C-alpha positions in Angstrom: -31.7 8.0 43.4 -28.1 7.5 42.2 -27.1 4.2 41.0 -24.3 4.0 44.2 -27.3 3.9 47.0 -28.6 1.0 45.6 -25.7 -0.9 44.5 -22.3 -0.3 43.1 -21.5 0.1 39.2 -18.0 -0.4 37.3 -17.9 -0.6 33.6 -21.9 -1.1 33.8 -24.0 -3.0 36.3 -22.5 -6.1 38.7 -22.2 -7.1 42.2 -24.8 -6.9 44.7 -27.0 -3.9 46.1 -27.4 -2.4 49.2 -30.5 -0.1 49.6 -30.1 3.0 52.0 -33.2 3.7 54.3 -33.9 6.5 56.4 -36.9 5.7 59.1 -39.0 8.4 59.8 -39.0 10.2 63.5 -41.7 8.9 65.7 -44.8 11.1 66.0 -43.8 13.7 63.3 -44.7 14.0 59.4 -41.4 11.7 57.9 -40.9 15.1 55.2 -41.1 17.3 58.7 -42.6 21.0 58.5 -40.0 22.9 60.1 -37.4 25.2 59.1 -34.1 25.5 60.6 -33.2 29.0 61.4 -30.2 31.0 59.7 -27.5 31.5 61.8 -26.1 34.9 62.4 -22.8 34.2 60.4 -25.0 33.3 56.9 -26.9 36.7 57.5 -23.5 38.3 57.8 -22.0 36.9 54.6 -25.2 38.0 52.8 -24.7 41.2 53.9 -21.4 41.6 52.9 -21.9 40.1 49.3 -24.5 42.4 48.9 -22.2 45.3 49.4 -19.5 43.7 47.0 -21.8 43.5 44.2 -23.2 47.2 44.8 -19.7 48.5 44.8 -19.1 46.4 41.5 -22.1 47.7 39.9 -21.0 51.2 40.8 -17.6 50.8 39.6 -18.7 49.2 36.4 -21.5 52.2 35.8 -18.9 54.5 36.5 -16.5 53.6 33.8 -16.1 55.5 30.9 -15.9 54.4 27.3 -12.0 52.9 26.9 -10.9 53.1 22.7 -7.4 52.2 23.7 -6.0 48.9 22.6 -6.4 47.3 26.1 -10.1 47.5 25.2 -10.1 45.2 22.5 -13.1 42.6 23.1 -10.9 39.7 21.6 -8.4 40.2 24.6 -11.2 40.8 27.4 -13.7 38.3 26.4 -13.9 35.7 29.2 -13.6 31.7 28.7 -16.4 29.9 27.8 -17.8 28.1 30.5 -17.2 24.1 30.3 -21.1 23.1 29.7 -21.9 26.6 28.4 -24.5 26.5 25.2 -23.0 26.5 21.9 -25.9 27.5 19.7 -25.9 24.1 18.0 -28.9 22.0 17.8 -27.0 18.3 18.9 -30.3 16.5 19.7 -32.7 16.0 17.0 -35.2 13.5 17.5 -36.8 11.2 20.3 -37.2 7.5 20.3 -40.6 5.6 21.1 -40.0 5.6 24.5 -39.2 9.3 24.7 -35.2 8.8 25.1 -33.2 11.5 23.2 -31.3 10.2 20.0 -29.9 11.8 16.9 -27.0 13.5 18.5 -24.1 15.2 16.9 -20.9 13.4 15.7 -18.5 16.0 17.8 -17.8 16.4 21.6 -20.9 18.9 21.9 -23.1 15.7 20.9 -21.0 13.5 22.9 -21.6 15.5 26.1 -25.0 15.9 25.4 -25.7 12.1 24.6 -24.0 11.6 28.2 -26.1 13.8 30.1 -29.8 12.6 28.5 -28.4 8.8 29.2 -27.7 9.6 32.6 -31.0 10.8 33.5 -32.4 7.0 31.6 -30.4 4.9 34.0 -31.1 6.4 37.1 -34.8 7.0 36.2 -37.8 5.5 37.8 -38.4 3.7 34.2 -35.4 1.6 34.6 -36.7 -0.7 37.4 -39.6 -1.8 35.2 -39.1 -5.0 34.2 -41.7 -4.6 31.5 -39.9 -1.0 30.0 -36.1 -2.2 30.9 -34.9 -4.3 27.7 -36.4 -1.5 25.3 -34.5 1.2 27.3 -31.2 -0.7 27.2 -31.0 -1.1 23.6 -31.9 2.5 22.6 -29.2 3.7 25.3 -26.4 1.2 25.2 -24.4 -0.2 21.9 -26.4 -3.1 20.6 -23.2 -5.6 21.5 -23.6 -4.9 24.8 -27.1 -5.3 25.7 -27.2 -9.0 26.0 -25.1 -9.0 28.8 -26.5 -5.9 30.2 -29.7 -7.3 30.5 -28.7 -10.0 32.8 -27.3 -7.8 34.8 -29.4 -5.3 35.1 -32.4 -8.4 35.8 -30.2 -9.8 38.7 -29.6 -6.4 39.8 -33.3 -4.8 39.9 -34.6 -8.8 41.5 -37.3 -8.9 43.3 -35.4 -8.8 46.3 -34.3 -5.2 45.3 -37.6 -3.9 44.8 -39.2 -5.1 48.1 -36.5 -2.6 49.5 -37.5 -0.2 48.1 -41.3 -0.4 48.3 -42.2 -1.5 44.6 -44.0 -5.0 43.8 -42.4 -7.3 41.1 -43.4 -4.6 38.1 -41.8 -1.8 39.5 -44.9 -0.2 40.8 -45.3 1.8 43.8 -48.3 0.6 46.1 -51.6 2.4 45.9 -51.7 6.0 47.1 -47.6 6.4 47.1 -45.3 7.5 44.2 -41.9 6.4 43.5 -39.7 9.4 42.6 -36.3 8.8 40.6 -35.5 12.0 38.6 -31.7 13.5 38.0 -31.0 16.6 36.7 -27.5 16.7 35.2 -25.8 20.0 36.5 -22.7 20.1 34.3 -20.8 17.6 32.0 -16.9 17.3 30.9 -15.8 15.3 28.4 -12.1 13.5 29.7 -11.4 11.8 26.2 -12.6 12.4 22.8 -11.7 11.1 19.2 -14.2 11.2 16.3 -16.0 7.5 17.1 -15.1 7.2 20.8 -15.7 9.6 23.8 -15.3 9.5 27.8 -18.1 12.2 29.7 -18.2 12.9 33.0 -21.7 14.4 34.2 -22.3 15.8 37.2 -25.9 15.2 38.6 -28.1 16.2 41.4 -31.5 14.2 42.0 -34.4 13.2 44.3 -35.4 9.9 44.6 -37.3 7.6 47.4 -41.2 7.0 48.2 -43.8 9.3 48.9 -46.6 9.0 51.6 -46.6 9.7 55.3 -45.6 6.0 56.6 -42.8 5.7 54.1 -39.4 4.1 55.3 -37.5 5.6 52.5 -38.9 9.2 52.0 -38.2 11.7 49.2 -34.6 12.8 49.6 -31.8 14.4 47.2 -28.5 13.1 46.4 -25.3 14.5 44.3 -23.0 11.8 42.0 -20.7 11.7 39.3 -21.2 9.5 36.4 -18.8 8.6 33.7 -19.8 7.3 30.7 -18.0 5.8 27.7 -19.3 6.1 24.4 -19.4 4.7 21.3 -20.3 6.2 17.9 -22.6 3.3 16.4 -25.3 2.9 13.9 -25.3 7.1 13.1 -25.5 8.0 16.8 -23.6 7.8 20.6 -24.3 5.1 22.5 -22.8 3.9 26.0 -20.3 0.8 25.7 -19.8 1.0 29.6 -20.5 3.5 32.8 -19.6 3.9 36.4 -20.3 6.1 39.0 -19.0 8.2 42.4 -20.4 10.3 44.8 -20.5 14.0 44.9 -19.2 16.9 44.5 -22.0 17.8 46.8 -22.4 21.2 48.3 -23.5 22.1 51.7 -27.1 21.5 52.4 -29.4 24.5 52.6 -32.0 25.3 54.5 -35.0 25.2 52.3 -38.6 24.5 54.3 -38.9 20.9 53.7 -42.3 19.9 52.1 -44.9 17.5 52.7 -45.4 13.9 51.1 -48.0 15.7 49.4 -46.3 18.4 47.8 -43.7 16.0 46.7 -46.2 13.7 44.8 -47.7 16.8 43.2 -44.6 18.5 41.9 -43.8 15.2 40.4 -46.7 14.5 38.6 -47.1 18.2 37.4 -43.4 19.1 36.4 -41.9 17.1 33.6 -38.2 16.7 32.6 -36.1 18.2 30.2 -34.0 17.4 27.0 -30.5 17.8 28.0 -28.1 19.2 25.0 -25.0 21.1 25.4 
């Protein structure tokens, strides 16, 4: 579940939300059980790609050692990718609620903080009234927390929870599991100073309700969150954030899993701490 699917966010939370619901097909498993056929054009592209890789591999294998000046490693070294690992350890501790903290006071630390906070802000636990206050205090600048608590409570009210199939405590019905898990794909610091940073986090995720009768089956999403961070009390904290759709790739032709498979995966596969 991206925040944009449930409500609009600008500089934090505000406005009213609208739930996106996908109804199940009549007389069929909501999650489906068939695989779409691969097109001949896609097969051709795959074959061409393999041939190109083979040619490149042969050329590389046949390349002799070149001791000329043009082979200097400093001139041929490829540029570092935007979110390549640095070898540093920007995340040192986790708070009592399992939220990473202790980020380094540099650009890489800010990117790590943004990635981990994006996961928290689109998690299923943020929908639970009992868990939300502590999560907000761990993620946001202390001066922003009181206002945000009111905004979050207004957005994630009983009417919203009813729409996504949760009770007033944010719990799923017996026999079902509510899924809202985000995976950062990359980060980009668009502004940085020693005490403030703006970081964009490109994310994919899964959200929805398991269960054969679910009207909101688990689906995937792509979105980008922009977080304004401030260095305060010895760590990076969120001052405000916003979200937009995409960039989203073309859907693959993976076989759609059953509701039971999704439930099992959510229960058995833990999440990660994301570090730059």
